[in-house]
C-alpha positions as CSV (number, residue, x, y, z in Angstrom):
1,M,20.8,-16.1,-28.1
2,I,17.4,-15.0,-26.8
3,T,15.2,-13.1,-29.1
4,E,13.0,-10.1,-28.0
5,E,9.9,-12.2,-28.4
6,D,11.4,-15.0,-26.2
7,E,12.4,-12.5,-23.6
8,Q,8.9,-11.0,-23.5
9,E,7.4,-14.4,-23.1
10,I,9.7,-15.3,-20.2
11,R,8.8,-12.0,-18.6
12,Q,5.1,-12.8,-19.0
13,V,5.5,-16.3,-17.4
14,A,7.5,-14.9,-14.5
15,S,4.8,-12.2,-14.0
16,D,2.0,-14.9,-13.9
17,I,4.0,-17.0,-11.4
18,N,4.4,-13.9,-9.1
19,E,0.8,-13.0,-9.4
20,K,-0.3,-16.7,-8.5
21,A,2.1,-16.7,-5.6
22,F,0.8,-13.4,-4.3
23,Y,-2.9,-14.5,-4.5
24,G,-2.0,-17.7,-2.8
25,K,-0.4,-15.7,0.0
26,I,-3.7,-13.7,0.3
27,I,-5.8,-16.9,0.5
28,R,-3.5,-18.4,3.2
29,T,-3.6,-15.1,5.2
30,K,-7.4,-14.9,5.0
31,K,-7.7,-18.5,6.3
32,A,-5.2,-17.7,9.1
33,L,-7.2,-14.6,10.3
34,N,-9.6,-16.7,12.3
35,N,-6.8,-18.7,14.0
36,E,-4.4,-16.9,16.2
37,T,-1.7,-19.5,16.2
38,E,-1.9,-19.8,12.4
39,F,-1.7,-16.1,12.1
40,S,1.5,-15.9,14.3
41,K,3.1,-18.4,12.0
42,L,2.7,-16.2,8.9
43,S,5.6,-14.2,7.7
44,P,5.8,-10.5,8.8
45,R,4.6,-9.4,5.3
46,S,1.6,-11.7,5.4
47,Q,0.8,-10.4,8.9
48,E,0.8,-6.9,7.5
49,I,-1.6,-8.0,4.8
50,G,-3.7,-9.7,7.4
51,Y,-4.0,-6.5,9.5
52,V,-5.2,-4.5,6.5
53,M,-7.7,-7.3,5.6
54,Q,-9.0,-7.2,9.2
55,K,-9.6,-3.5,9.0
56,L,-11.4,-3.9,5.7
57,F,-13.6,-6.8,7.0
58,K,-14.5,-4.9,10.2
59,A,-15.4,-1.7,8.3
60,F,-17.6,-3.5,5.9
61,S,-19.3,-5.6,8.5
62,E,-20.0,-2.6,10.8
63,T,-20.8,0.2,8.4
64,N,-21.0,-1.5,4.9
65,K,-18.5,1.1,3.7
66,P,-14.7,0.9,3.1
67,P,-12.6,2.2,5.9
68,I,-10.8,5.6,5.7
69,T,-7.3,4.9,4.2
70,D,-4.5,5.6,6.6
71,I,-0.8,5.2,6.7
72,T,-1.0,1.6,8.0
73,F,-2.3,0.6,4.6
74,Y,1.1,1.4,3.0
75,R,4.7,0.2,3.2
76,I,6.9,3.3,2.9
77,G,10.0,3.1,0.7
78,K,12.7,5.5,-0.5
79,M,12.3,9.3,-0.6
80,L,11.7,10.6,-4.0
81,G,11.9,14.3,-3.3
82,R,11.8,17.1,-0.7
83,G,10.0,20.4,-0.8
84,A,9.2,23.5,1.2
85,F,6.3,21.8,3.0
86,G,7.5,18.3,3.3
87,K,8.8,15.2,1.4
88,V,7.5,12.6,-1.1
89,N,8.2,8.9,-0.6
90,L,7.5,5.9,-2.8
91,A,5.0,3.7,-1.1
92,M,3.3,0.3,-1.9
93,H,-0.3,-0.5,-0.8
94,K,0.1,-3.6,1.4
95,L,-3.0,-5.5,0.0
96,V,-3.1,-4.7,-3.7
97,R,0.7,-4.0,-4.1
98,K,0.1,-0.8,-6.1
99,L,3.0,1.7,-6.1
100,V,2.1,5.3,-5.1
101,A,3.8,8.5,-4.3
102,L,3.0,9.5,-0.6
103,K,3.4,13.1,0.3
104,S,4.0,13.9,4.0
105,L,3.6,17.4,5.2
106,N,5.6,19.2,7.9
107,K,2.8,21.0,9.9
108,S,5.3,23.4,11.5
109,A,6.1,24.7,8.0
110,L,2.4,25.8,7.6
111,T,2.5,28.8,9.8
112,D,0.5,31.4,8.0
113,E,-2.9,31.3,6.3
114,I,-1.6,31.7,2.8
115,Q,0.6,28.6,3.0
116,K,-2.3,26.6,4.4
117,A,-4.5,27.8,1.6
118,K,-2.0,26.7,-0.9
119,Q,-1.7,23.2,0.6
120,M,-5.5,22.8,0.8
121,K,-5.7,23.9,-2.9
122,E,-3.1,21.1,-3.8
123,V,-5.1,18.5,-1.8
124,G,-8.3,19.5,-3.5
125,L,-6.5,19.0,-7.0
126,L,-5.3,15.6,-6.0
C-alpha cells in the first residue's frame, strides 16, 4: 500500500522528469533552428515551439522588445463556455506551456456602440 507521502514523492519525481524532458526539447529545437533539415526532422509540436522561438528571436534582434502576442503562440483546446459575444477556450502557450483561458469574440454580435463599450471595458479590466 502506498502512503500519501510516497504518492506525493512519486508525483514530484514524475514532474521533475517531465520538466527535464521539456527543457531538453527546447534545447534541441533551438539548435535545429539554424539547420533546415534538422528542423524538418523535429516533431510537429517541437516545430510549433520553434516557430514561436523564431518570432521571439526576430523581435528582440530587430526592436529589442518582445513581439506582440498573437493566436499563433497558443494551442487551442476544448471550449469552456459560450456567451452572448463569443466563446472561451482552454489554451496552452506553446513555449512556456502555461494554461490560459482564451476568449474569442464574434464581431458581428457587436453591432451597437453600447455593446462595443461593454466589451472595451471588459478588455480594460483584463
